[in-house]
C-alpha positions as CSV (number, residue, x, y, z in Angstrom):
1,A,25.1,168.3,75.1
2,A,24.3,172.0,74.4
3,A,20.6,171.3,74.6
4,G,20.8,169.2,77.8
5,G,23.1,171.6,79.6
6,G,25.7,169.0,80.5
7,A,27.7,166.0,79.3
8,S,25.9,162.8,80.0
9,P,27.6,159.4,80.2
10,A,25.8,158.4,77.0
11,A,27.2,161.5,75.2
12,A,30.7,160.6,76.5
13,S,30.2,157.1,75.1
14,R,29.1,158.5,71.7
15,K,32.2,160.7,71.7
16,R,34.4,157.7,72.3
17,A,32.7,155.8,69.5
18,V,33.3,158.7,67.1
19,V,37.0,158.9,68.0
20,D,37.4,155.1,67.6
21,S,35.6,155.1,64.3
22,D,37.7,158.1,63.0
23,E,40.9,156.4,64.0
24,E,39.9,153.1,62.3
25,E,38.9,155.0,59.1
26,E,42.2,156.8,59.1
27,E,44.1,153.5,59.4
28,S,42.2,151.8,56.6
29,G,42.8,154.7,54.3
30,G,39.7,154.0,52.3
31,R,38.6,157.0,50.2
32,A,35.1,155.5,49.8
33,A,34.6,155.4,53.6
34,K,35.5,159.1,53.9
35,A,33.2,160.1,51.0
36,A,30.3,158.2,52.5
37,R,30.9,159.7,55.9
38,K,30.9,163.3,54.5
39,E,27.7,162.6,52.5
40,Q,25.8,161.3,55.5
41,D,27.1,163.9,58.0
42,G,26.3,166.7,55.4
43,G,25.1,169.7,57.3
44,S,24.8,168.1,60.6
45,S,27.8,169.8,62.1
46,G,27.2,172.7,64.5
47,P,24.3,173.5,66.8
48,A,21.7,171.7,64.6
49,A,23.4,168.4,65.4
50,G,22.4,168.5,69.0
51,E,18.9,170.0,68.9
52,G,16.7,167.8,71.0
53,G,18.6,164.7,70.0
54,G,16.7,164.6,66.7
55,G,17.8,164.7,63.1
56,A,19.9,162.0,61.5
57,G,20.6,160.1,64.8
58,P,23.6,159.7,67.1
59,P,27.0,160.5,65.6
60,A,28.5,157.1,66.6
61,L,25.9,155.3,64.6
62,H,26.6,157.5,61.6
63,R,30.3,156.6,61.8
64,V,29.6,152.8,62.0
65,E,27.1,152.9,59.2
66,S,29.6,154.8,57.0
67,R,32.1,152.1,57.7
68,M,29.6,149.5,56.6
69,L,29.1,151.3,53.3
70,S,32.8,151.5,52.8
71,R,33.1,147.7,53.3
72,E,30.6,147.1,50.5
73,E,32.5,149.2,48.2
74,E,35.8,147.7,49.3
75,V,34.6,144.2,48.7
76,E,33.6,145.2,45.2
77,A,37.1,146.7,44.7
78,T,38.7,143.6,46.1
79,R,36.7,141.4,43.6
80,E,37.8,143.6,40.7
81,T,41.4,143.5,41.9
82,L,41.6,139.8,42.2
83,L,39.8,139.1,38.9
84,S,42.3,141.3,37.1
85,P,44.7,139.5,34.7
86,K,47.7,140.6,36.9
87,V,46.8,138.2,39.7
88,S,45.2,135.3,37.8
89,G,46.3,131.6,37.6
90,G,47.6,131.0,41.1
91,R,46.4,129.0,44.2
92,P,42.9,129.5,45.6
93,D,43.9,128.6,49.1
94,G,46.0,131.8,49.3
95,V,43.0,134.0,48.4
96,Q,40.8,132.3,50.9
97,S,43.3,132.7,53.6
98,W,43.7,136.3,52.8
99,L,39.9,137.0,52.7
100,H,39.4,135.2,56.0
101,H,42.2,137.2,57.5
102,R,40.5,140.5,56.4
103,L,37.1,139.3,57.6
104,A,38.6,138.5,61.0
105,R,40.1,142.1,61.2
106,R,36.7,143.6,60.3
107,R,35.0,141.5,62.9
108,S,37.5,142.8,65.5
109,A,36.7,146.4,64.5
110,E,33.0,145.7,64.7
111,R,33.4,144.4,68.3
112,K,35.2,147.6,69.3
113,A,32.5,149.8,67.8
114,R,29.7,147.8,69.4
115,A,31.4,148.0,72.8
116,A,31.6,151.7,72.5
117,V,27.9,152.2,71.8
118,A,26.6,149.3,73.9
119,D,24.6,151.7,76.1
120,E,22.8,153.4,73.2
121,A,19.4,152.2,72.2
122,T,20.4,152.5,68.5
123,A,23.4,150.2,69.0
124,G,21.3,147.2,67.8
125,A,21.4,148.6,64.3
126,V,25.0,147.5,64.1
127,S,24.7,143.7,64.3
128,D,27.3,141.1,63.7
129,A,25.1,139.5,61.1
130,A,24.9,142.7,59.1
131,S,28.7,143.2,59.2
132,V,29.4,139.6,58.2
133,S,26.9,139.4,55.4
134,D,28.9,141.7,53.1
135,L,31.7,139.1,52.9
136,S,29.6,136.0,53.5
137,E,27.9,136.6,50.2
138,V,31.3,136.5,48.3
139,N,31.9,133.2,46.6
140,L,35.5,132.5,47.3
141,S,35.8,130.0,44.5
142,D,35.2,132.9,42.0
143,Y,38.5,134.5,43.1
144,P,41.6,133.4,41.3
145,D,44.6,134.2,43.5
146,A,48.0,135.7,43.0
147,E,50.4,133.8,40.7
148,E,53.4,135.5,42.3
149,G,53.8,138.3,44.8
150,E,51.6,139.3,47.7
151,L,47.8,139.7,47.6
152,P,46.7,143.4,48.0
153,D,46.8,144.5,51.6
154,E,44.1,146.7,53.1
155,G,44.1,150.1,51.4
156,E,45.9,148.8,48.3
157,V,44.3,148.4,44.9
158,A,47.0,146.9,42.7
159,P,49.1,143.9,43.7
160,P,52.9,144.4,44.2
161,S,55.4,143.5,41.5
162,V,56.2,139.9,40.9
163,A,59.9,140.6,41.7
164,E,59.2,142.0,45.1
165,S,59.2,138.9,47.3
166,A,58.0,135.3,47.6
167,E,57.1,135.4,51.3
168,G,53.6,136.8,50.7
169,L,52.5,134.0,48.4
170,C,50.5,132.2,51.0
171,G,48.8,135.3,52.2
172,S,49.5,134.5,55.8
173,D,52.1,135.3,58.4
174,S,52.2,131.8,59.8
175,P,55.6,130.1,59.6
176,P,56.0,127.0,57.5
177,I,55.8,123.4,58.7
178,L,59.3,122.0,59.1
179,V,59.7,118.4,57.8
180,L,62.9,116.6,58.8
181,C,64.1,113.1,57.6
182,H,67.1,111.0,58.3
183,T,68.0,110.3,54.6
184,N,67.7,112.2,51.4
185,H,65.6,109.5,49.7
186,A,63.1,109.5,52.5
187,L,62.8,113.2,52.4
188,D,62.2,113.2,48.6
189,Q,59.5,110.6,49.0
190,F,57.8,112.5,51.8
191,L,57.8,115.8,50.0
192,E,56.6,114.3,46.8
193,G,53.6,113.0,48.7
194,I,53.0,116.5,50.1
195,L,53.1,118.0,46.6
196,A,49.9,116.1,45.7
197,F,47.9,118.5,47.9
198,E,50.2,121.5,48.7
199,P,52.4,123.1,46.0
200,R,54.1,125.5,48.3
201,V,57.0,123.2,49.2
202,V,60.7,124.1,49.4
203,R,63.4,121.5,49.8
204,V,66.7,122.6,51.4
205,G,69.8,120.7,50.3
206,G,71.4,119.7,47.0
207,R,71.4,115.9,47.1
208,S,67.8,115.4,45.9
209,Q,67.3,112.8,43.2
210,S,63.7,113.7,42.5
211,E,62.7,115.5,39.3
212,A,59.4,116.5,40.8
213,L,61.2,118.5,43.5
214,K,63.8,120.1,41.2
215,E,61.9,123.4,40.8
216,H,61.1,123.3,44.6
217,N,64.7,123.2,45.6
218,L,65.9,126.3,47.6
219,A,68.9,126.8,45.2
220,E,66.6,126.9,42.2
221,R,64.2,129.3,44.0
222,L,67.1,131.6,44.8
223,R,68.3,131.5,41.2
224,V,64.9,132.5,39.9
225,R,64.7,135.2,42.6
226,K,68.1,136.5,41.6
227,E,67.0,136.9,38.0
228,E,63.9,138.9,39.1
229,R,65.8,141.0,41.7
230,A,65.6,144.8,41.5
231,G,68.6,146.8,40.4
232,S,69.4,148.3,43.8
233,R,69.4,144.8,45.3
234,K,71.8,143.5,42.6
235,T,74.1,146.5,43.3
236,L,74.1,145.7,47.0
237,L,75.0,142.1,46.5
238,G,77.6,143.0,43.9
239,N,79.3,145.4,46.3
240,V,79.3,142.8,49.0
241,H,80.8,140.1,46.7
242,A,83.4,142.6,45.4
243,H,84.4,143.5,49.0
244,L,84.7,139.8,49.9
245,K,86.9,139.2,46.9
246,G,89.1,142.1,47.8
247,S,89.3,140.9,51.4
248,R,90.2,137.4,50.2
249,E,93.0,138.8,48.1
250,R,94.3,140.9,50.9
251,L,94.3,137.9,53.3
252,S,96.2,135.8,50.7
253,A,98.9,138.5,50.3
254,A,99.2,139.0,54.1
255,A,99.6,135.2,54.6
256,K,102.4,135.1,52.0
257,Q,104.1,138.1,53.5
258,S,103.9,136.6,57.0
259,H,105.3,133.3,55.7
260,R,108.3,135.1,54.1
261,T,109.1,137.3,57.1
262,W,108.8,134.5,59.7
263,G,110.6,131.9,57.6
264,G,114.2,131.0,58.0
265,G,115.5,132.6,54.8
266,L,117.2,135.9,54.3
267,L,114.9,138.8,53.7
268,S,115.2,141.2,50.8
269,G,115.5,145.0,51.4
270,L,111.9,145.5,50.1
271,L,110.5,143.4,53.0
272,L,112.5,145.4,55.6
273,R,111.1,148.8,54.8
274,G,108.5,150.5,56.9
275,Q,110.3,151.1,60.2
276,R,110.0,154.8,61.3
277,S,113.6,155.2,62.6
278,F,115.1,153.7,59.4
279,R,115.3,156.5,56.8
280,G,117.4,158.5,54.5
281,A,120.0,157.4,52.0
282,L,120.7,154.1,53.8
283,A,117.0,153.1,53.7
284,A,116.7,154.0,50.0
285,A,119.8,151.9,49.2
286,L,118.8,148.8,51.1
287,E,115.3,148.7,49.7
288,R,116.7,148.0,46.3
289,L,118.8,145.0,47.5
290,P,117.5,141.5,46.6
291,E,118.4,138.5,48.9
292,E,121.8,138.0,47.2
293,G,122.7,141.6,47.6
294,M,121.6,141.6,51.2
295,A,123.8,138.6,51.9
296,A,126.8,140.3,50.3
297,W,126.1,143.5,52.4
298,L,126.0,141.4,55.6
299,G,129.3,139.7,54.6
300,L,127.8,136.2,54.1
301,P,129.6,134.4,51.3
302,P,127.9,131.4,49.8
303,A,130.2,129.0,51.7
304,G,131.8,131.5,54.0
305,E,132.7,131.2,57.7
306,A,129.8,133.3,58.9
307,S,126.2,132.0,58.6
308,L,122.7,133.4,58.9
309,E,122.3,131.9,62.3
310,S,125.3,133.9,63.6
311,V,123.7,137.1,62.2
312,L,120.4,136.3,63.9
313,A,122.2,135.6,67.2
314,Q,123.4,139.2,67.4
315,P,121.3,141.7,69.5
316,Q,118.9,144.1,67.8
317,M,119.8,147.7,67.2
318,G,117.7,150.2,69.2
319,P,115.8,153.2,67.6
320,A,118.4,155.7,68.8
321,A,121.3,153.7,67.4
322,T,119.3,153.2,64.1
323,E,118.8,157.0,63.7
324,A,122.5,157.6,64.4
325,C,123.5,155.0,61.9
326,C,121.2,156.6,59.3
327,D,122.6,160.1,60.0
328,E,126.2,158.8,59.5
329,A,125.1,157.2,56.2
330,D,123.5,160.4,55.0
331,R,126.7,162.4,55.6
332,A,128.7,159.8,53.7
333,A,126.2,159.8,50.8
334,Y,125.9,163.6,50.6
335,S,129.7,164.1,50.7
336,G,129.8,162.7,47.2
337,G,129.9,158.9,47.8
338,G,126.3,158.2,46.9
339,P,124.3,155.1,48.0
340,A,127.4,152.9,47.9
341,A,129.2,155.1,50.5
342,A,126.0,155.1,52.6
343,M,126.0,151.4,52.7
344,E,129.7,151.1,53.4
345,S,129.6,153.6,56.2
346,V,127.9,151.0,58.5
347,P,130.4,148.6,60.3
348,L,129.8,144.8,59.8
349,V,128.7,144.1,63.3
350,D,126.3,147.1,63.2
351,R,124.9,145.8,59.9
352,W,123.9,142.5,61.6
353,A,122.3,144.3,64.5
354,L,120.5,146.7,62.1
355,Y,119.3,143.7,60.0
356,N,117.9,142.0,63.1
357,S,116.0,145.1,64.1
358,L,114.6,145.6,60.7
359,R,113.6,141.9,60.5
360,A,111.8,142.0,63.8
361,G,109.9,145.1,62.7
362,A,108.9,143.5,59.4
363,Q,107.6,140.4,61.3
364,T,105.5,142.6,63.6
365,R,104.0,144.5,60.7
366,A,103.3,141.3,58.8
367,Q,101.6,139.8,61.8
368,A,99.5,142.9,62.4
369,E,98.5,143.0,58.7
370,L,97.5,139.3,58.8
371,V,95.3,139.9,61.8
372,A,93.7,142.9,60.2
373,A,93.2,141.1,56.8
374,L,91.7,138.1,58.6
375,E,89.2,140.3,60.5
376,S,88.3,142.2,57.3
377,Y,87.6,138.9,55.5
378,R,85.6,137.6,58.5
379,L,83.4,140.7,58.4
380,A,83.0,140.5,54.6
381,A,82.1,136.8,54.8
382,A,79.6,137.5,57.6
383,A,78.0,140.2,55.5
384,E,77.7,137.9,52.5
385,Q,76.3,135.1,54.7
386,A,73.8,137.5,56.3
387,L,72.5,138.6,52.8
388,E,72.3,135.0,51.6
389,E,70.4,133.9,54.7
390,A,68.1,136.9,54.3
391,E,67.4,135.8,50.7
392,A,66.9,132.2,51.7
393,L,64.7,133.2,54.6
394,A,62.5,135.3,52.3
395,V,61.9,132.2,50.1
396,L,61.4,129.8,53.0
397,R,58.9,132.1,54.7
398,G,56.8,132.1,51.6
399,A,56.4,128.3,51.7
400,A,53.9,126.2,53.6
401,V,56.3,123.3,54.0
402,V,60.1,123.3,54.3
403,G,61.9,120.0,54.1
404,M,65.5,119.1,54.9
405,T,67.5,116.2,56.4
406,T,68.7,116.1,60.0
407,T,72.2,116.9,58.7
408,G,70.9,119.9,56.8
409,A,69.1,121.1,60.0
410,A,72.4,121.0,61.8
411,K,74.2,122.7,58.9
412,Y,71.6,125.5,58.5
413,Q,70.8,125.8,62.2
414,T,70.8,129.6,62.1
415,L,68.3,129.5,59.2
416,V,66.1,127.1,61.1
417,R,66.1,129.2,64.2
418,Q,65.0,132.3,62.2
419,L,62.2,130.5,60.5
420,E,60.6,130.0,64.0
421,C,58.5,127.0,62.8
422,R,55.8,126.1,65.3
423,V,55.2,122.6,63.9
424,I,58.1,120.2,63.3
425,V,57.5,116.8,61.6
426,F,60.1,114.0,61.9
427,E,59.9,111.1,59.4
428,E,61.9,108.0,60.2
429,A,62.0,109.3,63.8
430,A,62.9,105.9,65.2
431,E,66.2,106.0,63.2
432,V,67.2,109.5,64.4
433,L,69.4,110.0,67.4
434,E,67.6,111.9,70.2
435,A,70.3,114.6,70.2
436,H,69.4,115.4,66.5
437,V,65.8,115.8,67.4
438,L,66.5,118.1,70.3
439,A,68.9,120.2,68.3
440,S,66.2,120.9,65.8
441,L,63.7,122.3,68.3
442,G,63.5,126.0,69.1
443,K,61.7,128.3,71.5
444,S,59.0,128.7,68.9
445,T,58.2,125.0,68.6
446,A,54.7,124.3,69.7
447,Q,54.1,120.8,68.3
448,L,56.5,118.0,67.5
449,L,55.2,115.1,65.4
450,L,57.3,111.9,65.3
451,I,56.6,109.3,62.6
452,G,58.5,106.1,62.6
453,D,58.7,102.4,63.6
454,H,60.8,101.6,66.6
455,Q,60.7,97.9,65.7
456,Q,62.8,98.6,62.6
457,L,66.4,99.8,62.6
458,R,67.6,101.9,65.5
459,P,69.9,105.0,65.2
460,S,73.6,104.2,64.6
461,A,76.2,105.5,67.0
462,A,79.9,106.0,66.2
463,C,80.9,105.0,69.7
464,H,79.9,101.4,70.5
465,E,80.5,101.8,74.2
466,L,77.9,104.6,74.5
467,A,75.4,102.6,72.5
468,L,76.0,99.4,74.6
469,H,76.1,100.9,78.1
470,Y,74.3,104.2,77.9
471,G,71.4,103.6,75.5
472,L,72.6,106.1,72.9
473,T,70.8,104.2,70.1
474,V,67.5,104.5,71.8
475,S,65.6,107.2,69.9
476,L,63.4,109.8,71.4
477,F,60.5,108.1,69.5
478,E,61.2,104.7,71.2
479,R,61.8,106.3,74.6
480,A,58.5,108.1,74.4
481,L,56.7,104.9,73.6
482,N,58.4,103.1,76.4
483,N,57.2,105.8,78.8
484,N,53.6,105.5,77.7
485,V,53.4,108.8,75.8
486,P,50.1,108.8,73.8
487,Y,50.5,107.7,70.2
488,V,48.5,106.5,67.2
489,R,49.4,103.2,65.5
490,L,48.8,102.5,61.9
491,R,47.6,98.9,61.6
492,T,46.8,98.5,57.9
493,Q,49.6,97.7,55.5
494,R,49.2,98.4,51.7
495,R,52.5,97.0,50.4
496,M,52.9,93.2,50.8
497,R,50.7,90.3,49.6
498,P,49.1,88.6,52.7
499,Q,51.4,85.6,52.3
500,I,54.4,87.9,52.9
501,S,52.9,90.1,55.6
502,R,52.1,86.9,57.6
503,L,55.9,86.5,58.2
504,L,55.7,89.7,60.3
505,S,52.9,88.6,62.6
506,P,55.3,87.8,65.5
507,I,56.5,91.4,65.3
508,Y,53.2,93.1,64.4
509,P,50.4,90.9,65.9
510,E,47.7,93.5,65.0
511,L,48.8,94.0,61.4
512,R,45.9,94.0,58.8
513,D,46.1,93.7,55.0
514,H,44.4,96.4,52.9
515,A,42.1,95.2,50.2
516,V,44.6,96.4,47.5
517,T,47.1,93.7,48.6
518,L,44.6,90.9,47.8
519,T,44.7,91.8,44.1
520,R,48.4,91.8,43.5
521,P,49.4,89.5,40.7
522,P,51.4,86.3,41.3
523,V,55.1,86.1,40.5
524,L,55.6,84.3,37.1
525,G,57.3,81.0,37.4
526,M,56.9,80.8,41.1
527,A,54.4,78.5,42.9
528,K,54.3,80.7,46.1
529,P,54.9,84.4,46.7
530,A,57.2,83.7,49.7
531,Y,59.8,80.9,50.0
532,F,62.9,80.1,52.0
533,I,65.6,78.3,50.1
534,T,67.5,76.5,52.9
535,H,71.0,75.0,52.8
536,A,74.0,74.0,55.0
537,A,76.9,75.5,52.9
538,A,79.4,77.2,55.2
539,E,80.2,80.9,55.1
540,R,83.7,82.3,54.9
541,V,85.2,85.6,56.0
542,R,86.7,88.0,53.5
543,R,90.2,89.0,54.7
544,D,90.1,92.5,53.2
545,L,86.9,93.5,55.0
546,L,86.5,91.0,57.8
547,S,83.0,90.6,56.5
548,P,81.4,87.1,55.9
549,E,80.2,85.9,52.5
550,N,78.4,82.8,51.3
551,S,79.2,81.7,47.8
552,H,76.4,79.2,47.7
553,E,73.7,81.7,48.5
554,A,75.2,84.1,45.9
555,E,75.0,81.4,43.2
556,V,71.4,80.6,44.1
557,L,70.2,84.2,44.0
558,L,72.1,84.9,40.8
559,C,70.4,81.9,39.1
560,L,67.0,83.0,40.5
561,S,67.6,86.5,39.2
562,A,68.4,85.3,35.7
563,L,65.3,83.2,35.7
564,L,63.0,86.1,36.7
565,V,64.6,88.4,34.1
566,G,64.2,85.7,31.5
567,L,60.5,85.5,32.4
568,G,60.1,89.1,31.4
569,Y,60.6,91.1,34.6
570,A,62.5,94.3,34.2
571,Q,65.7,94.4,36.2
572,G,64.7,97.5,38.1
573,R,61.7,95.5,39.6
574,I,64.1,93.0,41.4
575,T,66.1,93.8,44.5
576,I,68.8,91.6,46.0
577,L,69.5,92.3,49.7
578,A,72.4,90.9,51.7
579,A,73.0,91.1,55.4
580,Y,76.8,91.9,55.0
581,V,78.9,94.1,52.8
582,G,81.2,91.2,51.8
583,Q,78.2,89.4,50.3
584,V,77.2,92.5,48.5
585,L,80.6,92.8,46.8
586,R,80.5,89.1,45.8
587,L,76.9,89.5,44.3
588,R,78.0,92.7,42.5
589,A,80.8,90.8,40.7
590,G,78.4,88.0,39.8
591,L,75.7,90.3,38.5
592,A,78.2,92.1,36.3
593,A,79.4,88.8,34.9
594,C,75.8,87.8,34.1
595,G,74.9,91.1,32.5
596,L,72.4,91.9,35.3
597,D,73.8,95.2,36.4
598,G,70.4,96.8,36.4
599,L,69.2,94.9,39.4
600,V,69.0,96.8,42.7
601,L,71.7,95.6,45.1
602,S,72.0,96.8,48.7
603,T,72.6,95.8,52.3
604,V,69.6,95.4,54.5
605,D,70.4,98.4,56.6
606,A,70.7,100.7,53.6
607,Y,67.4,99.6,52.2
608,Q,65.2,100.7,55.1
609,G,62.3,102.8,53.8
610,E,62.5,101.2,50.3
611,E,60.4,98.6,48.5
612,N,60.2,96.7,45.3
613,D,58.1,94.1,43.5
614,I,60.4,91.2,44.0
615,V,63.0,90.9,46.8
616,L,65.7,88.3,47.1
617,L,67.5,88.1,50.5
618,S,70.8,86.5,51.5
619,L,71.3,86.2,55.2
620,V,74.8,84.8,54.7
621,R,75.4,83.3,58.2
622,S,76.0,79.5,58.2
623,N,78.6,78.1,60.6
624,S,79.1,75.2,63.0
625,D,79.1,77.5,66.0
626,G,75.6,78.8,65.4
627,R,76.9,82.4,65.4
628,L,74.1,84.7,63.9
629,G,75.9,88.0,64.3
630,F,73.6,90.9,63.9
631,T,71.1,88.9,61.9
632,A,69.8,87.9,65.3
633,V,68.6,91.5,65.9
634,D,64.8,91.6,65.4
635,N,64.9,95.2,64.1
636,R,67.1,94.2,61.2
637,I,65.1,91.1,60.4
638,C,61.9,93.2,60.4
639,V,63.4,95.4,57.7
640,A,64.6,92.4,55.6
641,L,61.2,90.6,55.7
642,S,59.0,93.7,54.8
643,R,60.5,95.1,51.6
644,A,58.7,93.0,48.9
645,R,55.3,93.7,47.3
646,L,54.8,90.7,45.1
647,G,57.4,88.0,45.9
648,F,59.9,87.4,48.7
649,Y,62.6,84.7,48.4
650,C,65.3,84.1,51.0
651,A,68.4,81.9,50.8
652,C,69.6,81.0,54.3
653,N,70.6,78.2,56.7
654,L,67.1,78.0,58.1
655,E,67.9,75.3,60.6
656,M,70.6,77.4,62.3
657,L,68.6,80.6,62.1
658,T,65.5,79.0,63.7
659,A,67.6,77.5,66.5
660,G,69.2,80.9,67.4
661,S,66.5,83.4,66.7
């Protein structure tokens, strides 16, 4: 600019590039970048830098080249950091995510620098290929990632302490995927499947029966986090817990005090103290009176003519009259009579009015203390809940997948909202009420995945009228399908032998059998894998449950169970299903008598989502009227027919069922 005699647009552009480069170097905080810039700029400052445009080249290019050199050194420092023993033995996907994140940030900085020097002839020296090559040569598989704690951020060398937080494990700010299921068992199965390819799973809720998910439970993660917590954090939580304990004790004492003052009994002198106008020798004397002494002072004998109701019916004594009464009692006491003279100086009628005034004051103070204690407890409980939610939120944000039941999502709704999950997955979506799905969505939800089968059991509603007339049991999943929302159907089944899956062809016309089902072994002692044992024995209704049972079907299935167990099948591989609770109770008694308690016994509805090698089914209904009850519902029959892998055997009145279904 000095040689040219003016500031050209190109010079102004170079100036902007220098400023942008300096700001980015200052933000990165890399010492290697500053050293490289100082070495290259050497003695170029001053008049010599602008002589004829010669020398080492435009300042903007110097800045960008120095940043490229700093990247090379920073990549090497990153390699040394990640290969250090402190961060070994973790998950490679976290390191890859972190490195890709850093690469994206550098590309963004490169684009800014190139835009600033776009009008310079030398801008071509700063190419995107050159900037990317530094990191593209890094073999990501050579980098072990962090076992616990965050990966080093830009400008850091050593990783943070293991005890600092779990939310940085994944190396990304993306919120986790939220998986919701209708039942605990379905949730356990779903999360166990996810563990096969993603270890960063956290399950919320304490009713899990899975050993594989034990260490992934939120309560377990919080326990480990508590053990690793820093001293200052422990002190904070200890203070909050101590304050909550004190507030709870204060609330309990205030409740007892309020109960005594507002009860119908006579109050002792100790409960009456605290009124400002009540003072002096009379106040000191009455404070020491128990309930019996107070009754004697009021002239209430155990079986006397006067009663407590007559005392309470008297008007209260005003503040001025109370002060006058106390002054008179003081004169009597100080004249030599003492406390007894002070108490006797008050006439009987005035005693009743004074007691009523003191009792009303005690009730007011007890009520005010109860309100204050309740508010103090509420604030202490809110503080404890906020800290617990912050701890839980820190653990959940460090996960890739968070799982809970729909009940848990309603219970921990505040936590779900703060997670701000963008992807929500519903398993068994056809069995979940639409309201439960909508309650789990938040303003951050960007994608909702519903997985289910609307041809199996529908949601259950507590109000039959709403289900019957207003479609409450139609799930959002089924309603979306009925309204032609795009979907993907899975047509290949991998559970049942083809002879069993053929029973479902009226329900699933396009169902195909996977090759693995063709190699399933036959059931020992059985000529066919599927069989209907028909009969005409009548059902009967249990009076205690108003639920039908069929003793003939129970006897048949008990004998068949004993045969299969005798052929060598473990009891856990056999399931007996019944359409009604009454039949389940009858079968349970029979299994206990036969020593077959290890068999799985359940109703059809409770067994949705389950499977076993051999399934024995009792449909129960057999009557002269042809009443099928809810066994006529296709959704329920679909569940009953599709639970077996190797063998399916059903005891039923086949003639009646085929006539009405």
